[in-house]
C-alpha positions in Angstrom: -44.5 40.8 -88.8 -46.6 43.7 -90.0 -46.5 47.2 -91.3 -44.9 48.5 -88.1 -41.9 46.2 -88.8 -41.6 47.3 -92.4 -44.0 45.1 -94.4 -46.0 46.9 -97.1 -49.3 45.9 -95.4 -50.6 44.0 -92.4 -52.6 41.7 -94.7 -50.4 38.9 -96.2 -51.8 37.0 -99.2 -48.9 34.8 -100.2 -45.5 33.6 -98.9 -42.8 31.9 -101.0 -39.2 30.8 -100.4 -37.2 30.7 -103.7 -34.2 28.5 -104.7 -31.8 31.2 -103.4 -33.4 31.3 -99.9 -35.2 34.6 -100.4 -38.6 34.8 -98.7 -41.2 36.7 -100.8 -44.2 38.0 -99.0 -47.2 39.3 -101.1 -49.3 41.7 -99.2 -52.3 44.0 -99.9 -49.8 46.8 -100.2 -47.1 45.2 -102.4 -44.3 42.6 -102.6 -41.6 42.3 -99.9 -38.4 40.3 -100.1 -36.4 39.1 -97.2 -33.0 37.6 -97.8 -30.0 36.4 -95.8 -27.0 38.6 -96.4 -23.9 36.5 -96.6 -21.6 39.2 -95.4 -18.6 38.8 -93.2 -17.4 41.7 -91.0 -13.9 41.6 -89.6 -12.5 44.6 -87.7 -8.8 45.4 -88.0 -6.6 47.9 -86.2 -5.8 51.3 -87.7 -2.3 50.2 -88.7 -3.7 47.5 -91.0 -4.5 48.6 -94.6 -3.6 47.7 -98.2 -5.2 44.3 -98.0 -4.7 41.4 -100.3 -7.5 38.8 -100.7 -7.1 35.3 -102.1 -9.5 32.4 -102.6 -8.6 29.3 -100.6 -10.1 25.8 -100.8 -13.8 25.1 -100.2 -14.8 28.7 -100.6 -12.4 30.0 -98.0 -11.1 33.6 -98.4 -7.7 34.6 -96.9 -6.6 38.1 -96.2 -3.2 39.6 -95.7 -2.1 43.2 -95.0 0.8 45.3 -96.1 0.1 48.0 -93.4 2.6 49.5 -91.0 1.9 46.6 -88.6 2.8 43.0 -89.4 -0.2 40.7 -89.5 -0.4 36.9 -90.2 -2.4 35.6 -93.2 -5.9 35.1 -91.9 -8.9 33.1 -93.0 -11.8 35.5 -93.1 -14.8 33.4 -92.0 -13.4 32.2 -88.7 -10.3 34.5 -88.2 -7.9 31.5 -88.2 -4.4 32.8 -88.7 -1.7 30.9 -90.7 2.0 31.4 -90.0 4.0 34.2 -88.5 3.1 37.9 -88.8 4.2 39.2 -92.2 3.3 42.1 -94.6 1.5 40.6 -97.6 1.9 42.9 -100.7 -0.3 40.7 -102.9 -1.6 37.1 -103.2 -2.3 34.7 -106.0 -3.8 31.2 -106.1 -2.6 29.1 -109.0 -4.7 26.4 -110.7 -3.0 23.7 -108.6 -4.3 25.3 -105.4 -1.0 26.8 -104.1 -1.4 30.2 -102.6 1.6 32.5 -103.4 2.3 35.6 -101.3 4.5 38.5 -102.0 6.0 39.4 -98.6 7.4 42.9 -97.9 10.7 43.3 -96.2 13.2 46.1 -96.2 16.8 44.8 -96.3 19.2 46.6 -94.0 22.5 45.1 -95.2 23.9 42.2 -97.2 22.9 39.6 -94.6 19.3 40.6 -94.3 18.7 40.1 -98.1 18.6 36.4 -97.4 14.9 36.8 -96.6 12.2 35.2 -98.8 10.0 37.7 -100.6 7.9 34.9 -102.2 6.1 32.4 -100.0 4.0 29.5 -101.2 1.3 27.7 -99.1 0.3 24.3 -100.3 -1.6 21.7 -98.3 -0.6 23.3 -95.0 3.1 23.4 -96.0 5.1 26.6 -96.5 7.7 27.1 -99.2 10.0 30.1 -99.1 11.7 31.3 -102.2 14.7 33.7 -102.0 15.1 36.5 -104.5 17.4 36.0 -107.5 21.0 37.2 -107.1 20.4 40.0 -109.6 17.4 41.3 -107.5 19.6 41.2 -104.4 22.3 43.1 -106.1 19.9 45.8 -107.4 18.3 46.1 -103.9 21.6 46.6 -102.3 22.8 49.2 -104.9 20.6 51.8 -103.4 21.5 53.7 -100.2 19.7 52.7 -98.0 18.9 49.4 -99.7 15.5 49.2 -101.5 13.0 46.5 -100.6 12.5 43.7 -103.1 8.8 43.9 -103.8 7.1 41.3 -106.0 4.3 43.3 -107.6 2.7 40.5 -109.7 2.5 36.7 -109.5 1.1 34.2 -112.0 1.6 30.7 -113.4 1.4 29.9 -117.1 -0.1 26.9 -118.8 3.2 25.0 -118.7 3.4 25.4 -114.9 6.1 28.0 -114.9 5.7 30.6 -112.1 6.2 34.2 -113.2 6.8 37.2 -110.9 7.4 40.8 -111.5 9.8 42.5 -109.2 9.4 46.2 -108.5 
């Protein structure tokens, strides 16, 4: 490499690789740094937006979308999908490693309110949790019925899972 390719000079005096993997090049014209960008690019269709990100195990990052098109939960680094297509409103990973997802669904009638707006993923197993009866009743009191949307998820020190329903 030389000045044509972006170095500050064609004359290199020193080269060093630091602990973070940066390559430092000292030239007659200055100091240049080269570094690997640990950036992942994943393209999505135009109907996917309102993303939720959650940390998985071993540095994995999972992404869900609440866009107009359903999309499965996907691991970012290798585009591995998990489960069926859903609309993820938000995601939370508790201290035990379980990933909790708020799943959007618009009930149409009494029967369709049997869906599960809260989904847990633990060691490859899916747990689906139905909304409380009071939440179902409130959802159905609107005309047309309102969706049950879990806007926040957390777990306290005692292990109790808390959700906020909007």
